C-alpha positions, 0 to 999 in steps of 0.5 A: 662403629665409627669405623663400620660407618666409614667403611659403609661410606667408602663402599658406596663412594667406590660404587658410585665411582665405579658406576660413574667410571663404568657410565663413562666407558659405556659412552665412549665404547658408544661413540667409538662404535657409532664412528667405526659403523658410520666408516665402515657404511660410507667406505661400503656405500662408495665402494659399492658405488664406484663399482657400479659406475665402473662397470656402467661406464667400461663398455662406453670407454672400450667403445670410444677407445677403439673408435680413437684407435680407428680415427687415428689409424685412418689419420696415420694413413691418410698422412702417409699418403700425403707424405707419398704424394709430396715425395714422388712431386719433389722426385718429379721436380728434381728430374724437371730441373735436370732436363 
């Protein structure tokens, strides 16, 4: 009879221990799931925000780059014209010196 009592007690202890371990595992998986969901949500939100801002600003940046290209070309043209004038003046000055 004592053996039966111990056996029932062991079964109860095993069930209690199993319940405790089950609850611990459920809590752990719930935390892991929450963390994974939070990270996934942050990633998707961040990507959506980047995509939206990129689409909104790419047109502006293209226009600005186009204008910068035009200004750079004009500056180069004027520098070239100045160099031609400078070279012509040097040529005239050297001719005067020979005479």
